N, C-alpha and C positions, 0 to 999 in steps of 0.2 A: 504494500500500500504506500502510495506517495502522498505526502502532505505538505502544505504550506502552513506555516505557523505564525500567528500574530501574538506577540508576547512581550511582557515586561515584568519586572519585579521578581521576587523569590518564587512566586507561584509560576511565573513564566519559566524560570530555570527548572523547577520541579517538573513542569509539563514536558519540556524538551527532553529532560533526562528519562522520563517515563516512556516517551515515544521511542527514544533510542534503545532502551532496554528491550522493547518489543519488536525491534527490527524495522520500524517504520522509516522509510526513506524521506528525509527532510530536504525538499527542493530549495527552500529559502525560508528565512525568518525575517519577519517585519516587526520592528520595535519602535521605540521612541528615543529621541535624543534626551539625555538627562537635562533637567532644568537647573541652571546654576543657582536659582533662588530656593531650590528644594533640598532638604537634607537627605542625601542619598545614602541610606543605611542598609540597602538590600543588594542582592546579587545582580550582576550584569548579564542580561540575556545576550547582548551583542558579543561580549567576551566568550561566553560559553559556546555560542554557535560558531564563532570564528575558530575556537580551539578544536572543533570537530570538522573544520573545513566547509561549513555551511554558509552560503552567501547570506549577507545581512543587509537589510535596507531599513531606512528610517524616514519615510516620506512624511511630509506635512499632512497630506490628505490621501489616504489609501484608496479612496473612492474616486479619485481623479481618473479620467479615461486612460491616461498613459499607464497608470498602475494597474488598472483593470486589465488592460491588454497584456501587460507584463506577467500578471498572475495567470491569465489564460494560457500564455505561452509556456508556462511551467507545467501545465496539464496535471494539476493535483487531483487525486481521487477524493481527498477531503481537505478541509481547512479547519484548523484548531485555533481557538482564541483563549489565551491564558493571561488574564489581567491586562489585556490590551485596552487602552483608555478611550479609544474613539469608537463611535458607532459605525457599523459596517452596513453599507446600503445594498439594495437588491442586486445590482449588477455584479458585485463581488460574490454575494451569497449564491447566485445562479451558476457560478463557475464549476464547482466540483460535483461530479455525478453522485457521490455517496453522501453529500451533505456537508454542512458546517456545524461545528460543535464548540460551545463555550463552557469553560469551567468557571462557575460563579461561586463567590464566597458566602453563600447562605444556603439554608435548607429550603429550597423553593417549594411552594410559591411565595413564601414569606421573604421579605427584605430583598425585593428586586431593586435594581439600580445601583447607584454609587455608594461607596463606603459602608457596605453592610456590616463589616466587623466593628466599626465605630458605633453604628446605630444599635446593634444588639446590646452593647455595653451601656449606652446612654439610656436605653429602655429597660435595663435590668433583666434581660432574658437569662434563663438558666441553661439554654443550649442553642446551638446554631448548627451549621453544617456546610458541606460543600456539595455542589450539584453540577454534573455534566449534562448539558441539554443541547438540543438542536437550536441553532440560531435562526431568528426571524428579524425583521426590521424593528420590532418592538423590543425594548430591553428585557432580557431574561424571561421571556414568556413561552419559549418553545418546549416541545415535548422532552420529558426527562429520560435520559439514558441510564444514569446511575447516580446515587448520592449516598452520603454518609453523615451521620450526626456527630457533632463535636460538643462535649460538655463545656460549660463556662463555670469557672470557680470564682469565689468571692475576691480572690487576689489577682485575677486576670486583668491585664492591661491590653490595649489594642496590640501591642507588640507581642506579648506572650500568647494571646489568642491567635494572632496571625501565624505564629510558628506552628501551633497545633493544626491550623487550617491547611498549611502547606503540606504537612505530613499526611493529613487526610486526603488532600488533593492527589498526592502520589498514589495512595491506595485506591481511590476511585478510578484513576486511570489504569492502574494495574488490573483492575476488574473489567473495565469497559473496553480497553483497546483491543485485547484479543477477540472479544465478541464483535467489535466493529470490523476487524480484519476478516473474520469468518462470515460476516453478514447476519449474525444471530443476536445483535444487541437489542435490548428492550427499547420500547418507545411508549412512554406513559404520558398521556395528556395531563397538563397541570389543571388543577381546580382553581379557576380564576376567581371564584367567590372567596377563596382564602388568601388571595394575593395581597401583598402590601409592598409599599415603596419607601 
């Protein structure tokens, strides 16, 4: 299976490592340039990909027709998104024949959207999770492939909880990627009546 990966942050690194563990061919990795105004305390997707000889790109707008054509030329079977920060539009989503998959940092359908790790702490939740789901043009609303719950303890911070989430993300991918390769992955519709942002 050949994949194009959109990734950033530690979750992006964990996602790339999981795909490599399962023998997925990575045609290219698309990431973000680090923001000099941001405290970069996490791993570099660009460095990880480059260390494996995977081409790395960091376009301002992956949805620009130039990049849509570039991705089409790579002929990916799938596209994976691991903490990629920008919304992906339909022309990109239409490229891979086996679909596009996003690894989201909550137990969907709860906490769709940005900063779910922060918001579960703000709201005093006792558990959250990680979900691999099919991508659509709406944030985090596609059918679920696999997910795992992550407990939240009273002493968790966003940093400690995020570390737990990265470990859970690797486990979710270890479960789901072999099934995606074989074409036997689950596809469970989300209950939109339970969704939150």
